[in-house]
C-alpha positions as CSV (number, residue, x, y, z in Angstrom):
1,M,-18.1,9.3,-1.2
2,L,-16.4,7.9,1.8
3,T,-19.5,8.5,3.9
4,H,-21.7,6.6,1.5
5,L,-19.2,3.7,1.1
6,W,-18.8,3.3,4.9
7,F,-22.5,3.2,5.4
8,G,-22.8,0.8,2.5
9,F,-20.3,-1.6,4.2
10,F,-22.6,-1.8,7.3
11,A,-25.8,-2.0,5.3
12,V,-24.5,-4.8,3.0
13,S,-23.1,-6.7,6.0
14,F,-26.5,-6.4,7.8
15,I,-28.4,-7.7,4.7
16,S,-26.0,-10.6,4.3
17,A,-26.3,-11.5,8.0
18,C,-30.1,-11.5,7.8
19,Y,-29.7,-13.9,4.8
20,Q,-27.4,-16.1,6.7
21,W,-29.8,-16.2,9.6
22,L,-33.2,-16.6,7.8
23,I,-32.2,-18.7,4.8
24,N,-29.1,-20.6,6.0
25,G,-30.2,-20.9,9.6
26,Q,-27.0,-19.5,11.1
27,A,-28.4,-18.4,14.4
28,D,-25.0,-17.1,15.7
29,I,-24.3,-14.7,12.8
30,F,-25.1,-11.6,14.7
31,S,-23.0,-12.7,17.6
32,L,-20.1,-13.1,15.2
33,L,-20.7,-9.6,13.8
34,I,-20.7,-8.0,17.2
35,Q,-17.6,-9.9,18.2
36,S,-16.0,-8.8,14.9
37,T,-16.7,-5.1,15.8
38,F,-15.0,-5.6,19.2
39,D,-12.0,-7.4,17.6
40,M,-11.5,-4.8,14.9
41,A,-11.8,-1.9,17.3
42,G,-9.1,-3.5,19.5
43,L,-7.0,-4.2,16.4
44,S,-7.2,-0.5,15.4
45,V,-5.8,0.6,18.8
46,E,-3.1,-2.1,18.6
47,I,-2.1,-0.9,15.1
48,A,-2.0,2.7,16.3
49,I,0.0,1.9,19.4
50,G,2.4,-0.2,17.2
51,L,2.9,2.8,15.0
52,I,3.9,5.1,17.8
53,G,7.4,3.7,18.1
54,I,8.0,3.5,14.4
55,L,6.6,6.9,13.7
56,A,8.5,8.5,16.6
57,L,11.8,6.8,15.4
58,W,11.6,7.8,11.8
59,L,10.1,11.3,12.2
60,G,12.9,11.9,14.7
61,F,15.5,11.0,12.1
62,F,13.6,12.9,9.5
63,K,13.7,16.1,11.7
64,I,17.5,15.8,11.9
65,A,17.6,15.4,8.1
66,E,15.5,18.5,7.7
67,Q,17.6,20.7,10.0
68,A,20.8,19.4,8.3
69,G,19.5,20.3,4.8
70,M,19.5,16.7,3.5
71,V,15.7,16.7,2.7
72,Q,16.1,20.0,0.7
73,L,19.0,18.5,-1.2
74,L,16.9,15.5,-2.1
75,S,14.0,17.7,-3.0
76,R,16.1,19.6,-5.5
77,A,17.1,16.4,-7.3
78,L,13.5,15.5,-8.1
79,E,11.9,18.9,-8.0
80,P,11.5,19.2,-11.8
81,L,9.4,16.0,-11.9
82,F,7.2,17.0,-8.9
83,L,6.6,20.5,-10.4
84,K,5.1,18.8,-13.4
85,L,3.1,16.2,-11.6
86,M,2.1,18.5,-8.7
87,P,1.9,22.0,-10.1
88,D,0.2,23.2,-6.9
89,V,3.3,22.5,-4.9
90,P,5.8,25.3,-5.0
91,R,9.6,25.0,-5.5
92,N,11.7,24.1,-2.4
93,H,8.7,22.8,-0.5
94,P,9.6,20.2,2.1
95,S,7.0,17.7,0.8
96,H,9.3,17.0,-2.2
97,G,11.8,15.4,0.0
98,S,9.4,13.4,2.1
99,I,7.5,12.1,-1.0
100,T,10.8,11.0,-2.6
101,M,11.8,9.1,0.5
102,N,8.4,7.4,0.9
103,I,8.4,6.2,-2.7
104,A,12.0,5.0,-2.5
105,A,11.1,3.0,0.7
106,N,8.0,1.5,-1.0
107,I,10.1,0.4,-4.0
108,L,12.6,-1.4,-1.7
109,G,9.8,-3.0,0.3
110,L,10.7,-1.2,3.5
111,D,7.2,-0.8,4.9
112,N,8.4,0.3,8.4
113,A,10.2,3.3,6.8
114,A,7.6,4.0,4.1
115,T,4.6,4.7,6.4
116,P,6.3,7.4,8.6
117,M,7.7,9.1,5.5
118,G,4.3,9.0,3.8
119,L,2.5,10.5,6.8
120,K,5.2,13.2,6.9
121,A,4.6,13.9,3.2
122,M,0.8,14.1,3.7
123,Q,1.3,16.6,6.6
124,D,3.7,18.7,4.4
125,L,1.1,18.7,1.6
126,Q,-1.6,19.6,4.1
127,T,0.1,22.9,4.8
128,L,-0.7,23.9,1.2
129,N,-4.3,22.7,1.3
130,P,-6.8,25.6,1.3
131,E,-9.7,23.3,2.4
132,K,-8.4,21.3,5.4
133,D,-11.1,18.7,5.4
134,T,-11.0,18.0,1.6
135,A,-8.1,16.2,-0.2
136,S,-6.1,18.5,-2.5
137,N,-4.9,17.4,-6.0
138,P,-1.3,16.7,-4.8
139,Q,-2.5,14.7,-1.8
140,I,-4.8,12.6,-4.1
141,L,-1.9,11.9,-6.5
142,F,0.4,11.0,-3.7
143,L,-2.1,8.6,-2.0
144,V,-2.9,6.8,-5.3
145,L,0.8,6.3,-6.0
146,N,1.1,4.8,-2.5
147,T,-1.8,2.4,-2.8
148,S,-0.4,1.2,-6.2
149,A,3.3,1.7,-5.5
150,V,5.8,-0.5,-7.5
151,T,7.4,-2.9,-5.1
152,L,10.7,-4.2,-6.5
153,L,11.5,-6.6,-3.7
154,P,8.5,-8.6,-2.5
155,V,10.8,-10.6,-0.2
156,T,8.0,-11.7,2.2
157,I,6.1,-13.4,-0.5
158,F,9.2,-15.3,-1.6
159,M,9.8,-16.3,2.0
160,Y,6.2,-17.6,2.5
161,R,6.5,-19.7,-0.7
162,A,9.9,-21.1,0.4
163,Q,8.7,-22.0,3.9
164,L,5.7,-23.9,2.4
165,G,8.0,-25.9,0.2
166,S,7.8,-24.2,-3.2
167,T,10.2,-25.7,-5.8
168,D,10.9,-22.2,-7.1
169,P,9.9,-19.5,-4.6
170,T,11.0,-16.5,-6.8
171,A,9.1,-17.7,-9.9
172,V,6.5,-15.1,-9.2
173,F,9.0,-12.2,-9.3
174,L,8.4,-11.0,-12.9
175,P,4.6,-11.6,-12.8
176,I,4.4,-9.5,-9.6
177,L,6.5,-6.7,-11.2
178,M,4.1,-6.8,-14.2
179,A,1.1,-6.5,-11.9
180,T,2.4,-3.8,-9.6
181,S,3.6,-1.8,-12.6
182,A,0.2,-2.0,-14.3
183,S,-1.4,-0.9,-11.0
184,T,0.9,2.1,-10.7
185,L,0.5,3.2,-14.3
186,T,-3.2,2.9,-14.2
187,G,-3.5,4.9,-11.0
188,L,-1.2,7.6,-12.4
189,L,-3.1,7.8,-15.7
190,A,-6.5,8.0,-13.9
191,V,-5.3,10.9,-11.7
192,A,-3.6,12.6,-14.6
193,Y,-6.9,12.4,-16.6
194,V,-9.0,13.9,-13.8
195,Q,-6.4,16.6,-12.8
196,K,-5.4,17.3,-16.5
197,I,-1.7,16.5,-16.0
198,N,0.3,16.2,-19.2
199,L,2.2,12.9,-18.9
200,L,3.8,13.4,-22.3
201,D,5.9,16.4,-21.0
202,K,9.6,15.8,-21.8
203,T,10.6,16.2,-18.2
204,I,8.2,13.5,-17.0
205,I,9.2,11.2,-19.8
206,F,12.9,11.6,-18.9
207,Y,12.4,10.8,-15.2
208,F,10.2,7.9,-16.0
209,A,12.7,6.5,-18.5
210,A,15.5,6.8,-16.0
211,F,13.4,5.1,-13.3
212,A,12.4,2.3,-15.6
213,L,16.1,1.7,-16.5
214,L,17.1,1.6,-12.8
215,L,14.3,-0.9,-12.1
216,A,15.4,-3.1,-15.0
217,V,19.0,-3.1,-13.9
218,L,18.2,-4.0,-10.3
219,A,15.6,-6.6,-11.4
220,S,18.1,-8.2,-13.8
221,F,20.7,-8.3,-11.0
222,L,18.4,-9.9,-8.5
223,T,16.9,-12.5,-10.9
224,S,20.4,-13.6,-11.9
225,L,21.0,-14.8,-8.4
226,P,20.1,-18.3,-7.0
227,T,16.7,-18.4,-5.2
228,E,18.2,-18.6,-1.7
229,K,20.8,-15.9,-2.5
230,M,18.2,-13.6,-4.0
231,A,16.2,-13.4,-0.8
232,E,19.3,-13.0,1.3
233,T,20.8,-10.3,-1.0
234,S,17.5,-8.3,-1.3
235,S,17.1,-8.3,2.5
236,L,20.7,-7.3,3.0
237,L,20.5,-4.6,0.4
238,G,17.3,-3.1,1.8
239,N,18.5,-3.1,5.4
240,F,21.9,-1.8,4.5
241,I,20.3,1.1,2.6
242,L,18.0,1.8,5.5
243,F,20.7,1.9,8.1
244,G,22.9,3.8,5.7
245,V,20.2,6.5,5.4
246,I,20.1,6.8,9.2
247,M,23.8,7.2,9.4
248,L,23.8,9.7,6.6
249,F,21.2,11.8,8.4
250,L,23.1,11.7,11.7
251,C,26.5,12.5,10.1
252,A,25.0,15.4,8.1
253,G,23.4,16.7,11.3
254,W,26.7,16.4,13.2
255,Y,28.6,18.1,10.4
256,K,26.1,21.0,10.2
257,K,26.3,21.4,14.0
258,V,22.7,20.4,14.5
259,N,21.8,19.3,18.1
260,V,20.9,15.9,16.8
261,Y,19.4,14.6,20.1
262,D,17.0,17.6,20.6
263,A,16.1,17.5,16.9
264,F,15.3,13.8,17.2
265,I,13.1,14.3,20.3
266,D,11.1,17.1,18.5
267,G,10.4,14.8,15.5
268,A,9.6,11.9,17.8
269,K,6.9,14.0,19.6
270,Q,5.3,14.6,16.2
271,G,5.2,10.9,15.6
272,F,3.4,10.2,18.9
273,D,0.7,12.8,18.1
274,I,0.1,11.4,14.6
275,A,-0.3,7.8,15.8
276,I,-2.8,8.8,18.6
277,N,-4.9,10.9,16.2
278,L,-5.2,7.9,13.8
279,I,-7.2,5.8,16.2
280,P,-10.7,7.1,15.3
281,Y,-10.1,6.7,11.6
282,L,-8.7,3.2,11.9
283,V,-11.6,2.1,14.1
284,A,-14.1,3.4,11.6
285,M,-12.6,1.7,8.6
286,L,-11.4,-1.6,10.1
287,V,-14.7,-2.3,11.9
288,A,-16.5,-1.9,8.5
289,V,-14.0,-4.2,6.8
290,G,-14.3,-6.8,9.5
291,L,-18.1,-6.9,9.1
292,L,-17.8,-7.6,5.4
293,R,-15.7,-10.7,6.2
294,S,-17.8,-12.0,9.1
295,S,-21.2,-11.5,7.4
296,G,-20.3,-13.7,4.5
297,V,-20.3,-11.0,1.9
298,L,-16.9,-12.1,0.5
299,D,-18.1,-15.7,0.2
300,L,-21.2,-14.6,-1.7
301,L,-19.0,-12.5,-4.1
302,L,-16.9,-15.6,-4.8
303,S,-19.9,-17.7,-5.6
304,A,-21.3,-15.0,-7.9
305,F,-18.0,-14.6,-9.8
306,D,-17.7,-18.3,-10.2
307,T,-21.2,-18.6,-11.7
308,G,-20.8,-15.5,-13.9
309,F,-17.5,-16.6,-15.5
310,T,-18.7,-20.2,-15.9
311,L,-21.8,-18.9,-17.8
312,L,-19.5,-16.8,-20.0
313,G,-17.4,-19.8,-20.9
314,F,-14.2,-18.5,-19.2
315,N,-11.6,-20.7,-17.5
316,T,-12.4,-20.4,-13.8
317,D,-9.2,-21.8,-12.3
318,F,-8.3,-18.4,-11.0
319,I,-11.5,-18.1,-8.9
320,Q,-9.9,-20.0,-6.0
321,A,-7.4,-17.1,-5.7
322,L,-10.0,-14.4,-5.6
323,P,-10.3,-14.3,-1.8
324,T,-6.9,-12.6,-1.8
325,A,-8.0,-10.1,-4.4
326,F,-11.2,-9.2,-2.4
327,M,-9.2,-8.8,0.8
328,K,-6.3,-6.9,-0.6
329,P,-7.9,-3.4,-0.8
330,L,-9.4,-3.9,2.6
331,S,-6.9,-5.5,4.9
332,G,-3.2,-6.4,4.4
333,S,-3.2,-9.1,7.1
334,G,-6.5,-10.4,5.8
335,A,-5.1,-10.7,2.2
336,R,-2.0,-12.4,3.6
337,A,-4.1,-14.9,5.5
338,M,-6.1,-15.6,2.4
339,M,-2.9,-16.2,0.4
340,L,-1.5,-18.6,3.0
341,E,-4.9,-20.4,3.2
342,T,-4.9,-20.8,-0.6
343,M,-1.4,-22.2,-0.5
344,N,-2.2,-24.6,2.3
345,T,-5.5,-25.8,0.7
346,Y,-4.3,-26.2,-2.9
347,G,-0.6,-26.5,-2.6
348,V,2.0,-23.8,-2.7
349,D,2.9,-24.3,-6.4
350,S,-0.7,-24.8,-7.5
351,F,-2.1,-22.4,-10.1
352,A,-4.5,-20.9,-7.5
353,A,-1.8,-20.3,-4.9
354,T,0.6,-18.9,-7.5
355,V,-2.0,-16.4,-8.8
356,S,-2.8,-15.5,-5.1
357,A,0.8,-14.7,-4.5
358,I,1.0,-12.5,-7.6
359,M,-2.2,-10.7,-6.4
360,Q,-0.7,-10.2,-2.9
361,G,2.3,-8.3,-4.5
362,S,0.3,-6.3,-7.0
363,T,-1.2,-3.5,-4.9
364,E,-1.4,-2.0,-1.4
365,T,-4.3,-2.1,1.0
366,T,-6.3,0.9,-0.4
367,F,-8.8,1.4,2.4
368,Y,-6.1,1.1,5.2
369,V,-3.8,3.5,3.4
370,L,-6.6,5.9,2.8
371,A,-7.8,5.8,6.5
372,V,-4.2,6.2,7.8
373,Y,-2.9,8.9,5.4
374,F,-6.0,11.1,5.1
375,G,-6.9,10.4,8.8
376,S,-3.5,11.7,9.9
377,V,-4.4,15.2,8.7
378,G,-8.2,15.1,9.3
379,I,-9.4,14.8,5.7
380,K,-13.0,13.7,5.4
381,H,-13.8,14.4,1.7
382,V,-11.5,12.3,-0.5
383,R,-12.9,13.5,-3.9
384,H,-11.6,11.2,-6.7
385,A,-8.9,9.6,-4.6
386,L,-10.8,6.4,-3.8
387,A,-12.1,5.9,-7.4
388,C,-8.6,6.2,-8.9
389,A,-7.1,4.0,-6.2
390,L,-9.7,1.3,-6.7
391,L,-9.2,1.5,-10.5
392,A,-5.5,0.9,-10.0
393,D,-6.3,-2.1,-7.7
394,L,-8.5,-3.5,-10.5
395,A,-5.7,-3.1,-13.0
396,G,-3.2,-4.8,-10.7
397,I,-5.5,-7.7,-9.9
398,T,-6.5,-8.2,-13.5
399,T,-2.9,-8.1,-14.6
400,A,-2.0,-10.6,-11.9
401,I,-4.6,-13.1,-13.3
402,F,-3.4,-12.5,-16.8
403,A,0.3,-13.0,-15.8
404,G,-0.7,-16.2,-13.9
405,Y,-2.2,-17.6,-17.1
406,L,0.7,-16.3,-19.2
407,F,3.5,-17.8,-17.0
408,F,2.0,-20.8,-15.2
409,H,-1.1,-22.2,-16.9
């Protein structure tokens, strides 16, 4: 599927560029496309190089945690849930700990920590994969949960809204929580349907109920704070937890008489290798995404949606926020740019800008995550991973639009 999709991106971009040249008279369109390929190829290397330090740092700490037994301890706490969701993963497997830490980092909005933990989890799951170039069931479930992960603290969105003068920067908190929860639930249901996972199992229900209660308590606490205090508290809480985890790993390693420095160096070397191996996969995906943007495909999609919904008699106020929705599965920086452009054009508290902010917090960048996570272990055949992840994206974006009308229209 990924091969056909990647080729399709190039083909559609070429057709769109020909249209721009022959019909609209845009003579420089192919120059823009070629420049886009160079820019995106360079960006791919920049991203990979930027990841080297982060991956080396966190995989170094993770190696200390492994040798100190901390990861195994964490694994045992959530092992009953993972044994039900991922029956192909045996008891006491190291992937249980790395998956748990990745999901926890995503919930807290700690992207710098989530990515290294996620790549470590994907590598751990790859050791169980009988077909090394094809995604296994556990790897697909893990990837879909990542592309649709619930983010409880979308602090950056609050900060952008505050900087642009919003009268209530955190007004989008509950709508974002609704949208990201819908995305995660849809992704989980889609994968469970394909993989025949019984989500009504009492163990799964117990863990999900406890998780929902924890989210509700934390959300209630944060929303009770004043706007400026909420952003400050969430940032403080996230960073305190992050550094607390680092100290916990180091102290546990010291207590267990682990040579923490040598363990850190061993883990950091793994991080370096992973980051370098990512470059070809990032170049392939980001160049294709850049062509879609430069060729005018996204603009044509917007026009088609506007016409279609108008003919159906729907309110089309949300159409102005759709550039963020189109970019979100393709590029995180692109979606953020679209959100900020919408805020600047229509006003930060306008309906379009508010819906755009909700969309920004609803899902992850599916194609980027897929390229990075599967690329790190050399997977070429993604099976149903992409379809389930895009379905989760659709649910998140649709719920974001619905929540926008529910809360702000």
